[in-house]
C-alpha positions in Angstrom: -19.2 27.3 29.0 -20.7 28.1 25.2 -22.9 31.0 24.8 -25.4 30.8 22.5 -25.1 32.3 19.1 -26.5 35.8 17.9 -28.3 36.4 14.7 -25.4 38.7 13.6 -22.6 37.0 15.3 -20.5 35.7 12.4 -19.8 32.0 13.5 -23.6 32.1 13.1 -23.3 31.3 9.3 -21.9 28.1 10.0 -24.8 26.7 11.9 -27.9 26.3 9.4 -30.9 25.5 11.0 -32.6 22.1 9.9 -35.1 22.4 6.8 -38.9 22.6 8.2 -41.1 20.0 8.3 -43.5 19.2 5.4 -46.9 17.7 6.0 -47.7 15.0 3.2 -50.8 13.7 3.7 -49.1 10.5 3.1 -46.0 10.9 5.6 -48.7 10.2 8.7 -51.8 8.2 9.3 -55.0 10.8 10.0 -56.2 10.9 12.7 -59.1 8.8 13.5 -61.3 11.7 15.4 -60.6 13.4 11.9 -61.2 10.5 9.7 -64.3 9.9 11.1 -65.6 13.3 11.3 -65.4 12.9 7.4 -66.1 9.2 6.6 -69.7 9.2 8.7 -71.1 12.3 6.5 -69.7 11.1 3.5 -71.3 7.5 3.5 -74.7 8.8 4.5 -74.4 11.5 2.0 -73.3 9.1 -0.8 -76.1 6.2 0.3 -78.9 8.4 0.5 -77.6 10.1 -2.7 -77.9 6.3 -4.2 -81.7 5.8 -2.3 -83.4 9.4 -3.4 -81.6 8.7 -7.4 -83.7 5.3 -7.3 -86.6 6.6 -6.0 -87.1 10.0 -7.2 -84.8 10.1 -10.0 -85.2 6.8 -12.2 -88.8 5.5 -9.6 -90.8 8.7 -10.9 -89.2 8.8 -14.8 -90.8 5.2 -14.9 -93.8 6.2 -13.2 -94.1 9.0 -15.7 -93.5 6.8 -18.5 -97.0 5.7 -18.1 -95.8 2.4 -19.5 -93.9 3.5 -22.6 -91.3 1.2 -23.2 -89.0 3.6 -24.9 -89.1 6.0 -22.1 -88.8 3.5 -19.5 -85.4 2.0 -21.3 -84.4 5.9 -21.2 -84.9 6.2 -17.4 -82.9 2.9 -16.6 -80.0 4.2 -19.1 -80.0 7.6 -17.5 -79.9 5.8 -13.9 -77.1 3.4 -14.9 -74.8 6.4 -16.2 -75.8 8.0 -13.2 -75.0 5.4 -10.4 -71.7 4.7 -13.3 -70.7 8.1 -12.3 -71.2 8.2 -8.3 -69.2 5.0 -8.5 -66.0 6.2 -10.2 -66.4 9.9 -8.1 -66.6 7.1 -5.1 -63.5 5.1 -6.1 -61.6 8.5 -6.9 -62.1 9.5 -3.2 -61.3 6.2 -1.8 -58.1 6.9 -3.6 -57.3 10.0 -2.3 -58.6 9.0 1.2 -55.9 6.2 0.8 -53.0 8.5 0.0 -54.0 10.3 3.0 -54.0 7.4 5.0 -57.4 7.7 6.4 -58.9 4.0 7.0 -62.2 4.8 7.8 -63.0 7.1 5.0 -61.7 4.5 2.6 -63.3 1.7 4.2 -66.9 3.8 4.2 -66.4 4.5 0.0 -65.5 0.8 -0.6 -68.8 -0.3 1.0 -70.2 2.5 -1.1 -68.7 1.1 -4.3 -69.9 -2.3 -3.6 -73.6 -0.8 -3.0 -73.1 0.8 -6.1 -71.5 -2.2 -7.7 -74.8 -4.2 -6.4 -77.1 -1.7 -8.1 -75.4 -1.6 -11.2 -75.3 -5.2 -11.3 -78.9 -5.5 -10.4 -80.2 -3.0 -13.0 -78.0 -4.5 -15.6 -79.9 -8.0 -15.1 -83.4 -6.1 -15.3 -82.2 -5.0 -18.9 -80.9 -8.2 -19.8 -84.5 -9.7 -18.8 -86.4 -7.4 -20.0 -84.7 -7.4 -23.7 -84.3 -10.9 -24.3 -85.0 -12.2 -28.0 -88.5 -13.9 -27.7 -88.1 -18.1 -27.0 -87.8 -20.3 -29.9 -85.4 -17.3 -31.7 -82.4 -17.9 -32.9 -79.5 -15.3 -32.3 -78.3 -13.4 -35.0 -81.2 -14.5 -37.3 -82.8 -11.8 -39.4 -86.5 -12.3 -37.8 -85.2 -11.6 -34.3 
């Protein structure tokens, strides 16, 4: 019967210990409980940020402009910039969640990205409809 090798025994140097396992984010799928615990609050926070920014950031700027077209346009451009920034941040977080294999967090961030993309599409459509040249105007003419 073989006795276990002690630490100071000369034969113990021939038996190497296996390398410790490293926990890389992509090596195992994130536990669903931890994934949902992160996905739900982030989803609610990002959607709430979009709603609050639409109401208070853009809406109050338009209200304070009191019909001044230049201030309304500046508020619209500032809102578009903030939503575009949120869209980039959400997509970066979705990539990080995908690397960590947190599928619910990825789904939540992609849903927020779709909503932010819809908000950007709506704001661009409003911008285009407000800045159309007058009817009967030939594009690129001197008087338009």
